[in-house]
C-alpha positions in Angstrom: 15.8 15.0 -7.9 13.5 13.9 -5.0 14.4 15.5 -1.7 15.1 13.4 1.3 12.2 15.1 3.1 9.7 14.3 0.3 10.7 10.7 0.2 10.5 10.3 4.0 7.1 12.0 4.0 5.9 9.7 1.2 7.2 6.6 2.9 5.2 7.7 6.0 2.0 8.0 4.0 2.7 4.6 2.6 3.0 3.2 6.1 -0.3 4.7 7.0 -1.9 3.2 3.9 -0.5 -0.2 4.9 -1.8 0.2 8.5 -5.3 1.1 7.2 -5.3 -1.8 4.7 -4.1 -4.3 7.4 -6.9 -3.1 9.7 -9.4 -3.7 6.9 -7.9 -7.1 6.1 -8.1 -8.2 9.7 -11.7 -7.0 10.0 -12.6 -9.0 6.9 -10.8 -12.1 8.3 -12.8 -11.9 11.6 -16.2 -11.5 10.0 -18.0 -13.7 7.5 -18.6 -10.6 5.5 -16.8 -7.3 5.6 -17.4 -3.7 4.8 -16.8 -3.9 1.1 -16.6 -0.1 0.7 -13.8 0.3 3.3 -12.0 -2.8 2.0 -12.1 -1.5 -1.6 -11.0 1.9 -0.4 -8.0 0.3 1.3 -7.1 -1.6 -1.9 -7.4 1.6 -3.9 -5.1 3.4 -1.4 -2.5 0.7 -1.9 -2.8 0.9 -5.7 -2.4 4.7 -5.6 0.6 4.3 -3.3 2.3 1.9 -5.7 1.6 4.2 -8.7 3.0 7.2 -6.8 6.1 5.2 -5.7 6.8 4.3 -9.4 6.5 8.0 -10.3 8.6 9.2 -7.4 11.4 6.7 -8.0 12.0 8.3 -11.4 13.6 11.3 -9.7 15.1 9.5 -6.7 18.8 8.7 -6.1 20.0 5.1 -5.7 19.4 5.0 -1.9 16.0 6.5 -2.2 15.1 4.1 -5.1 16.0 1.2 -2.8 13.8 2.5 0.0 10.9 3.1 -2.4 11.4 -0.4 -4.0 11.2 -2.1 -0.5 8.1 -0.1 0.3 6.5 -1.0 -3.1 7.1 -4.7 -2.3 5.3 -4.4 1.0 2.4 -2.5 -0.6 2.1 -5.1 -3.4 2.4 -8.0 -1.0 -0.5 -6.7 1.1 -2.5 -5.8 -2.0 -2.1 -9.3 -3.3 -3.2 -10.9 0.0 -6.3 -8.7 0.1 -7.2 -9.4 -3.5 -6.9 -13.2 -2.9 -8.9 -13.0 0.3 -11.5 -10.8 -1.4 -11.9 -13.2 -4.3 -12.2 -16.1 -1.9 -15.1 -14.5 -0.1 -17.3 -14.2 -3.1 
C-alpha cells in the first residue's frame, strides 16, 4: 500500500515536472526555434512521471488512485500539447 506521504511527495515531483515543461513550452512558443535538448528533456520527464504514476497507482487506495489519475491527465495533456507544438515546428 502506498503511504500518504509517498503519494504526496510524488505529486509534488509531478507538479515540478509540469512547471518545468510549461516553462520549456512557453520558451518554445516565444522563439522561432527553441532549445531542443531542454524541450526533449521536459518531454522525457513528463513521460517518466506518467510511467511512475501508473506504477504507483497499483498500490494506492481509491482516494490516492483518484489523485494520481487527475495528475496523470494533467501530465498527458501537457505532453500532448508539447508533442503537437514540436511536430509543427519541424
